[in-house]
N, C-alpha and C positions, 0 to 999 in steps of 0.2 A: 288261347289263354292257358296258362298253366293251372293244373289242379292245385289244391291246397298241399297235398302231399308232395308234389313235384316242387312247388315253391319252397317249402320247408327244407327239402334235401339240398337245395343250392344256397341256403343261407351260409354265410361265412362271417360277416360282420354285423353285429347287433348293437346299436347305440342306445344307451339309456340316458335320457335327458331328464335330469333331476333338477326341478324347479328351485329346490333349496340352494343350489349352487349359483343362483343368479339373482341380482339384487332387484330386478324389476322385470316386467313382462315384455318390455321392448327388447332387452338383451336376450331373454329366453327365446323370443320369436326369431330374432337374428341368428341365434345358434341353431335353431331348428332348420332354418333356410340353408344355413352353411352345411349342416349334415345331409340335407337333400342334395346339395350339389357335390357331395362326396361319394365315394363307392360303398355306401352302407347298404345292407340288404333289408333292414327293418329298424324302426325306431320305437322305443317304448317311452311313453310320457309318464313320469313319476312325479306326482305332488298330491298332498294329502287334503288340502283345503279347497275343494271344488265349490265351496260356498262364497268364494271370492270371485265376484263376477268378471273382474278384469282377466283373471287367470282362466275362467271358463271361456271367455271370448277369444282369448289367445289360442286356447285349444281347439275352438271352432275353426280358426284359420288354419291351424295345423292340420286338422282333418281334411279340409278342402285342398290344401297344398299337397298333402301326401296322396290323395287320390288322383290329383292331376299328374303327378310324378310316378304313379304306380309303385309307391314304397309303402309297405304295410305300417300302419300306426297301431301300436298296441298300448293300451291303457293300464296302468298299474292298479291292481286291487279292486277296481270299481266297474263291474260289468254294465251297471245301469248308465254310467257316464259314457262307456264305450257305445252303447246302444244309442244314446241321445246324440252323440257326435257322428254316428255312422262309421266308427273306427273299425279297423280289421279284426280286433280281438282284445283279449285281457290277459294279463299276467297275474297269477294268484300266489299268495304266500299261504303258509300253513294255517294261519288264523283267519283267513278271509272266507268269503262265501264258498260253498262247495262247487267242484267242477260240474256236477250234474245240474245244480241250480243256475250256474252261468250258462251252461249249454242250453237249458230250456229257454232262458232269456234271450240269448244271442243267435241261437239256431246252429244247424250243422255245419254251415260254412264258415263260422267264426273261428279264429285261431285262438286256442286257449293253452297257455303255458303255465307251468308251475316250477316253483323252487324246491330243490331238495338238497339234503346234506350228505346222503349216501345211499347205498343200494337198498338199505332197509326201507327206504320210503317208496321205492320204484313200484312194487307190485300193485298198491292200491291205486296209483296213477294210471297204470296200464288199464286196470279194470274200469276205472272211471273215465277212460277215453280222453286223456290229455293229448294234445298235438305235439308238444315238445317239453322238454325239461332243462332248466338251467341249474348248475351245480356249483357251489362255491361256499366260502371264498376260496379260489384256487391258490392265491397268495393272501397273506394278511393285509388288510386294508384299514386305513383310518375311518372310513365310513361305517364300518362294523367292528369296532376294536374288541368287542367282547367275543368274537368268533375266531377260533383257530383255523387255520387253513385245512382243508379237507385232505385226508392222506392220499398219497399217490396210489397206494393199494386200493382204496376205495374208488378212486377215479377210474382205475383200469377194470375194476369189477363192473362199474357202471357202463363202461363202453361195451363190454361183453354182453351185458344183460339187458341194456336199455330198449332195444327194439323200436326206438323213436329218436328224433333228432335231439342231440345232447350239446348244450352251450355252456362253456366254462365262463365264469364271471368272478372278479375279484382281484384287483392289483395287476391286471394284464396289461402289458404294453409291447412296443415293438423289439424290446431287448430281451424279454423273457418268454416270448411266445412259443419259442422252440420247446420248451419245457412242457407247454400245453399239448402241442401236437405230438410230442414224443410219447404221450400217454394214449394217443388215439383219438383225441378230440379235434374236430376240423371246423368248429364255429366258436366264436368268442364274443363276449359282450364286454363292454366298458362303460364306466360312468365317469371317472375323472380324466381319463387319458387324453380326450380332445375337448375338455371343458373350457380351456383358455379362449380368449377372444381372437386369436390369430392362427392362421395356417391349419384350419381345420381339415380341408382337403388333403393337404400334404401329409399330415399325420396319419390320416386313415389309409392313404395310398401306402405309406411306409409300413403300416401294420399289415395290410393285405399282402404286400410284397414279401414281408418276412415270414408270413404264414405260408405263402406259395413255395418260398425257398426252403422252408424246414422240412 
């Protein structure tokens, strides 16, 4: 079995499953299963209302399926939910619980990632023992219209300084991924790219092929 560091080093495609993009838990769960059948390396589950019992039950099923398929399931924002589900880890934003608190709750084997906007955020994350960082938006995205794309100068500086796996997110697809890899980033995350109901596997294979060819 690979160690956590070995696993993170081979990540290329990180899917973010945003419950707000799906009208019901049935479609959300079907999309999750479609992602598991595609060449993704990890799946993050993003939804805010874990008090909704139907959503929590769907998340329980996702956790069981991800374990069976050996695909890490990362829970957005909520380490206590990650713990209750037995998920692989948690992804934290700037306003969420601290990395150290999440680590105490989840233990050393848990995968803990964080979002950053530039190299100015990096030193504190290294000191606090994050396992990976995501940076974005790489391109402008309607999901976060208030944010400008991170400058390519900052991206390249992050690549030089990160010392941990770095994942680009924000408006990335199979037609623009070469701009990502040309900056030295070799792992990408997506939210909307494969959110449609059809051809999930084909779209992600296309993204992976485009990354390999670039």
